[in-house]
C-alpha positions in Angstrom: 95.5 124.9 138.1 97.6 121.8 137.4 101.3 121.6 138.3 103.9 120.2 136.0 105.7 117.6 138.1 108.7 117.6 135.8 109.6 121.0 137.1 109.5 120.9 141.0 109.6 124.7 141.3 106.8 125.4 138.8 104.3 125.9 141.6 106.2 129.0 142.9 105.0 132.2 141.4 107.4 134.4 139.4 108.7 137.5 141.0 106.4 140.4 140.2 107.6 142.8 137.7 110.7 141.1 136.6 109.5 137.7 135.2 112.1 135.8 137.2 111.9 132.5 139.0 109.9 132.4 142.2 112.8 131.2 144.2 115.1 134.0 143.2 114.4 136.4 146.1 115.1 133.6 148.6 118.5 132.6 147.3 121.7 133.9 148.9 124.9 133.0 147.1 127.4 131.0 149.1 125.1 130.4 152.1 123.0 127.5 150.9 125.7 124.8 151.2 125.7 122.5 154.2 123.2 122.2 157.0 122.9 125.9 157.8 119.7 128.0 157.9 119.8 130.6 155.2 118.6 134.1 156.0 117.4 135.7 152.8 118.4 139.3 152.3 115.8 141.8 151.3 115.3 142.9 147.7 116.9 146.3 148.2 120.2 144.9 149.4 120.3 142.5 146.4 119.7 145.2 143.8 122.1 147.7 145.4 125.1 148.6 143.3 127.5 147.9 146.2 126.3 144.4 146.7 126.4 143.7 143.0 130.0 145.0 142.7 131.1 143.0 145.7 129.5 139.9 144.3 131.2 140.4 140.9 134.6 141.0 142.6 134.2 137.8 144.6 133.3 135.8 141.4 136.3 137.4 139.6 138.7 136.6 142.4 137.5 133.0 142.6 137.9 132.6 138.8 141.3 134.1 138.9 142.4 131.8 141.7 141.0 128.8 139.9 142.8 129.8 136.7 146.1 130.3 138.6 145.8 126.8 140.2 145.0 125.2 136.9 148.0 127.0 135.3 150.4 125.9 138.0 149.2 122.3 137.8 149.5 122.3 134.0 153.0 123.8 134.2 154.0 121.1 136.7 152.8 118.4 134.4 154.5 119.9 131.4 157.8 120.1 133.3 157.4 116.5 134.4 156.9 115.4 130.8 160.0 117.2 129.5 162.1 116.4 132.6 163.6 113.1 131.3 164.8 114.8 128.1 166.2 117.8 130.0 168.1 115.6 132.4 169.6 113.5 129.6 170.5 116.7 127.6 172.2 118.2 130.7 174.2 115.0 131.2 175.3 115.1 127.5 176.4 118.7 127.9 178.4 118.3 131.1 180.0 114.9 130.4 183.7 114.9 129.6 184.4 112.9 126.4 187.9 113.7 125.2 190.0 112.1 122.6 192.3 109.6 124.2 195.3 111.5 123.0 194.1 114.8 124.5 192.7 113.7 127.9 193.9 115.5 131.0 194.1 114.4 134.6 194.0 116.5 137.8 196.9 115.0 139.8 200.6 114.6 139.1 201.3 110.9 138.4 204.2 108.7 138.8 204.6 105.3 137.3 205.3 102.1 139.3 207.2 99.6 137.0 208.5 96.1 137.6 211.3 95.2 135.2 212.5 91.6 135.0 216.0 92.7 133.8 217.1 94.6 136.9 214.1 93.7 139.2 214.1 97.3 140.3 210.9 98.9 141.7 210.1 102.6 141.3 207.7 103.8 144.0 206.2 107.2 144.8 206.7 108.8 148.2 205.6 105.8 150.2 205.9 102.1 149.3 203.1 99.6 149.8 205.1 97.8 152.6 205.5 101.0 154.6 201.8 101.9 154.3 200.9 98.4 155.5 203.3 98.6 158.4 201.9 101.9 159.4 198.3 100.6 159.3 198.6 97.1 160.7 201.9 97.3 162.7 204.1 94.2 163.2 201.1 91.8 162.8 200.7 93.1 159.2 204.4 92.7 158.5 204.3 89.1 159.7 201.2 88.3 157.8 202.8 89.8 154.6 205.9 87.6 155.0 203.7 84.5 155.6 201.7 85.2 152.5 204.8 85.9 150.4 206.1 82.4 151.4 203.1 80.8 149.8 200.9 80.1 152.8 198.1 82.4 151.8 195.0 80.1 151.7 193.2 82.5 149.3 196.0 82.5 146.8 196.3 79.2 145.0 198.2 80.4 141.9 201.8 81.3 141.3 203.2 84.7 140.4 205.4 84.9 137.4 207.6 88.0 137.2 207.9 87.5 133.4 204.2 88.1 133.1 203.6 91.3 130.9 201.3 92.5 133.6 204.2 93.2 135.9 205.9 95.3 133.2 203.0 97.5 132.7 203.3 101.1 134.0 200.7 101.9 136.6 200.0 105.6 137.3 199.5 106.4 141.0 198.9 109.6 142.9 200.8 111.0 145.8 199.0 108.6 148.2 199.7 105.5 146.2 196.2 105.1 144.7 195.8 104.2 141.1 194.8 107.2 139.0 192.0 106.9 136.5 193.9 107.6 133.3 190.8 107.6 131.0 187.1 108.0 131.2 186.8 105.1 128.9 188.6 102.7 131.2 185.9 100.5 132.7 188.3 99.0 135.3 188.8 102.3 137.0 185.3 103.8 136.5 183.5 104.5 139.8 180.5 102.3 140.3 178.1 105.3 140.6 179.0 106.6 137.2 177.5 105.5 133.9 179.4 104.8 130.7 180.0 107.7 128.4 176.9 108.6 126.4 178.2 108.7 122.9 174.8 108.6 121.3 171.9 111.0 121.8 169.3 111.9 124.4 167.4 108.6 124.2 170.6 106.7 124.9 171.2 108.8 127.9 167.7 108.0 129.2 168.3 104.3 128.7 171.7 104.2 130.4 170.4 106.3 133.4 167.5 103.9 133.9 169.8 100.8 133.9 172.3 102.3 136.3 172.2 101.0 139.9 170.8 103.6 142.4 169.4 105.7 139.5 166.5 104.2 137.6 163.4 106.0 136.4 163.3 108.3 139.4 166.5 109.9 138.3 164.8 111.1 135.1 162.9 113.6 137.3 165.9 115.0 139.2 165.6 118.7 139.4 162.0 118.7 138.1 160.6 120.5 141.2 163.3 123.1 141.1 162.7 123.6 137.4 159.0 124.0 138.0 159.6 126.7 140.7 162.0 128.5 138.3 159.5 128.5 135.4 156.6 129.7 137.5 158.7 132.4 139.1 160.0 133.6 135.8 156.5 133.7 134.2 155.2 135.9 137.0 158.3 138.2 137.6 159.4 139.0 134.1 156.1 140.5 132.7 155.6 142.4 135.9 159.0 143.9 135.8 158.7 144.7 132.1 155.4 146.5 132.7 157.0 148.5 135.5 159.9 149.5 133.3 157.5 150.5 130.5 155.5 152.6 132.9 158.7 154.2 134.3 159.9 155.3 130.8 156.3 156.1 129.5 156.5 153.4 126.8 153.7 151.5 125.0 151.9 148.7 126.8 154.0 145.6 126.9 151.1 143.5 125.7 151.4 145.0 122.2 153.7 142.8 120.0 156.9 144.5 119.0 156.2 143.9 115.3 153.3 146.3 115.6 155.4 149.2 116.9 157.0 151.8 114.8 160.0 152.2 117.1 160.9 148.9 118.8 164.2 149.9 120.4 162.9 151.2 123.8 160.4 148.3 124.2 163.0 145.7 123.1 165.5 147.2 125.6 163.0 146.9 128.5 162.1 143.4 127.5 165.7 142.2 127.4 166.5 144.1 130.7 163.6 142.5 132.5 164.7 139.0 131.3 168.3 139.8 132.4 167.3 141.0 135.9 164.9 138.2 136.5 167.4 135.7 135.2 170.1 137.0 137.5 167.7 136.9 140.5 166.7 133.3 139.8 170.2 132.1 138.8 170.6 130.2 142.1 167.6 128.0 141.0 169.4 127.3 137.7 172.5 126.4 139.6 170.6 124.0 142.0 168.7 122.5 139.1 171.9 121.6 137.2 173.7 120.1 140.2 170.6 118.1 141.2 170.4 116.7 137.7 174.1 115.9 137.4 174.8 114.5 140.9 174.8 110.8 141.6 171.6 109.4 143.2 173.6 106.8 145.2 172.9 107.4 149.0 176.7 107.2 149.7 177.6 109.7 146.9 174.7 112.1 146.9 175.7 115.5 148.2 172.4 117.4 148.0 169.2 115.9 149.5 166.9 118.4 147.9 166.7 121.9 146.5 166.5 123.6 149.9 169.3 121.6 151.3 171.3 122.4 148.2 170.7 126.1 148.6 171.8 125.9 152.3 174.9 123.8 151.5 176.0 126.1 148.7 175.6 129.2 150.9 177.6 127.5 153.7 180.4 126.1 151.5 180.8 128.6 148.6 181.0 132.0 150.2 177.4 132.9 151.2 175.1 135.0 149.2 178.0 136.8 147.5 179.4 133.5 146.3 176.0 132.4 145.2 175.5 135.3 142.8 179.0 136.8 142.1 181.0 133.7 141.3 182.4 132.2 138.1 178.8 131.7 137.0 178.0 135.5 136.9 179.3 136.2 133.4 177.7 133.2 131.7 174.4 134.0 133.4 174.5 137.6 132.1 175.4 136.5 128.6 172.8 133.7 128.4 169.9 135.8 129.7 170.8 138.7 127.4 171.4 136.9 124.1 168.5 134.4 124.4 165.6 136.8 124.8 167.2 139.2 122.3 167.3 136.4 119.6 163.8 135.1 120.5 162.1 138.4 120.3 163.8 139.8 117.2 162.8 136.7 115.1 159.3 138.1 114.1 160.9 141.5 113.4 163.4 140.0 111.0 160.8 138.0 109.2 158.4 140.9 108.9 160.6 143.9 108.2 163.7 142.4 106.6 162.5 139.3 104.8 159.1 140.9 104.1 157.1 137.7 104.7 153.6 137.9 106.0 152.1 135.2 108.2 148.6 135.7 106.7 149.6 135.7 103.1 152.4 133.1 103.2 152.0 130.9 106.3 154.2 128.1 105.0 157.0 130.4 104.0 156.7 132.3 107.3 157.0 129.1 109.3 160.0 128.0 107.2 161.7 131.3 107.9 160.9 131.0 111.6 162.4 127.5 111.6 165.6 128.8 110.0 166.0 131.6 112.5 165.2 129.3 115.5 167.8 126.9 114.3 170.3 129.8 114.1 169.3 130.7 117.7 170.2 127.1 118.8 173.5 127.3 117.0 174.4 130.5 118.9 172.9 129.8 122.4 173.6 126.0 122.8 177.4 126.3 123.2 176.9 129.1 125.8 174.4 126.9 127.7 176.9 124.0 127.6 179.7 126.1 129.0 177.4 127.6 131.6 176.3 124.2 132.9 179.9 122.9 133.0 180.9 125.9 135.1 177.9 125.4 137.4 179.2 121.9 138.2 182.5 123.3 139.4 182.5 123.8 143.2 185.0 126.2 144.5 184.5 125.6 148.2 185.9 127.9 150.8 185.9 125.4 153.6 187.9 122.2 153.6 186.6 118.7 154.5 183.2 119.0 152.8 181.6 116.1 150.9 182.7 115.8 147.3 180.2 116.5 144.5 180.1 113.1 142.8 178.5 113.2 139.3 176.7 110.5 137.5 178.8 111.1 134.4 182.5 111.8 134.1 183.4 115.5 134.2 186.7 117.2 133.4 189.0 116.7 136.4 190.8 120.0 135.8 188.4 122.9 136.3 187.8 125.6 133.7 189.0 129.1 134.5 186.3 130.9 132.5 184.2 131.0 129.4 187.0 131.4 126.9 189.1 128.6 128.6 186.1 126.3 128.6 185.4 126.9 125.0 189.0 126.3 124.0 189.4 123.2 126.1 186.2 121.6 124.8 187.1 122.3 121.1 190.7 121.2 121.6 190.2 118.1 123.7 186.7 116.7 122.9 184.8 115.6 119.8 184.5 111.9 120.4 187.0 109.0 120.4 189.2 108.8 117.3 188.8 105.8 115.0 191.7 103.4 114.9 193.3 102.2 111.7 191.7 99.2 110.1 189.1 98.9 112.8 191.6 96.9 114.9 192.7 97.7 118.4 196.3 98.3 117.4 196.7 101.6 119.3 197.6 103.4 116.1 195.3 106.4 115.5 194.6 108.4 112.4 197.0 111.1 111.4 196.3 114.3 113.1 194.9 117.2 111.1 193.0 120.4 111.8 189.7 118.4 111.6 190.8 115.9 114.2 192.5 118.3 116.6 189.7 120.8 116.6 186.0 119.8 116.9 182.9 121.7 117.8 180.9 118.6 118.6 181.5 118.9 122.3 179.7 122.2 122.3 176.6 120.9 120.6 175.4 118.0 122.6 171.6 118.0 122.5 171.5 119.8 119.2 169.4 117.1 117.5 166.8 117.2 120.2 166.2 120.9 119.9 166.2 120.8 116.1 163.6 118.0 116.2 161.3 120.1 118.4 161.7 123.1 116.1 160.8 120.9 113.1 157.7 119.6 114.9 156.6 123.2 115.7 157.3 124.2 112.1 154.8 121.6 110.8 152.2 122.5 113.4 152.4 126.2 112.6 152.4 125.6 108.9 149.3 123.3 109.1 147.4 125.7 111.3 148.2 128.6 109.1 147.1 126.8 105.9 143.9 125.6 107.6 143.2 129.2 108.8 143.5 130.6 105.3 141.2 127.8 103.9 138.6 128.6 106.5 
């Protein structure tokens, strides 16, 4: 009998009675790798139901572990791709861009003025001479008199008291330091802060990359924290929702709400599970926002990483109680209640109120979904903006801690709550007013209800979310049309 050399195992006879390969009885799964001698089990142990079930369970567990690893890696990559846009959007939301006639400062200011008529100087509590005497002693006083006599080798020019610069009022604080009167003043802007982002998300990405100590790495600030939050939420929320449904003997949570006759109980458990998980994971959201907003400069950076941020917040802001039950509690509850409610009622509204079927009218269904998603952004984006601004406010309980320096200018006076934040944003912000004639004359347009009140400050990042909704609309519409054609 000739042997086919293209098949090296053709010479082995098939197993009697089953028509299988001749090597099948000698194969033991998982033991043939490496330089180990394989002991083949007998035929009875292989064909036993216990062995088969155990082998199937092992295969299922390995497949599940592999799928879990693939899912977590894919989620990490997706969060990395969206991280630059999320960071820029967060900076747009928390930055303070007031109208120059409505800007506020955090300290009481006094003006130091030099007038050529009476040559009278108005100082705050301490004059500059007294501060220098206190710091340098008599040597500093002698050096000051020598410099004033014109012997300063570094000063080659002359000082003219008639110069308009000396008649300019300079605001100073109680310690004599010049107060930053405007976020648009480049001369008093800290070197670790970027210029106000008056454009969109792409402009914020560009300015962040050009800023010293920031660069492209700052586009991924908070990405690891965001990945942990997303993974934790995806595992905890369905588990809790299923437990609540089992507790109240409701339908399986895998059944879409649109297929249920009575959606109230299932919708309640869905929103409750999102709220509870959102409250549990709210420290991760707090850390993510502060990591994204803080300056990356080594001298200004307060948090070295997410775990250091968690430890620092617990130490400085009242422990676990301050971590959860602070001024961020109410915004967290509202955000994690309204958002899942709007997201999960969209299919119900389209199907039961608008009477639009995804199978019969895919384009119209996608258009209705786009409209409702846009309405969701209109409702939730101001709440998200206020929530992130409150997350950037540190109410420390221990003095002497390192300040939280942000990469964009934030409001120097803290907000007292949601209502106060909404009022201040609408009243103070909305962009810089245009000057008459396009010239820097200092004369602004006449005030009106449109210039005094503006909702623009609450909707930074609106264009980015609307663009993503439009892209999804076209994708869903194309898929639906292609499905009907097929």
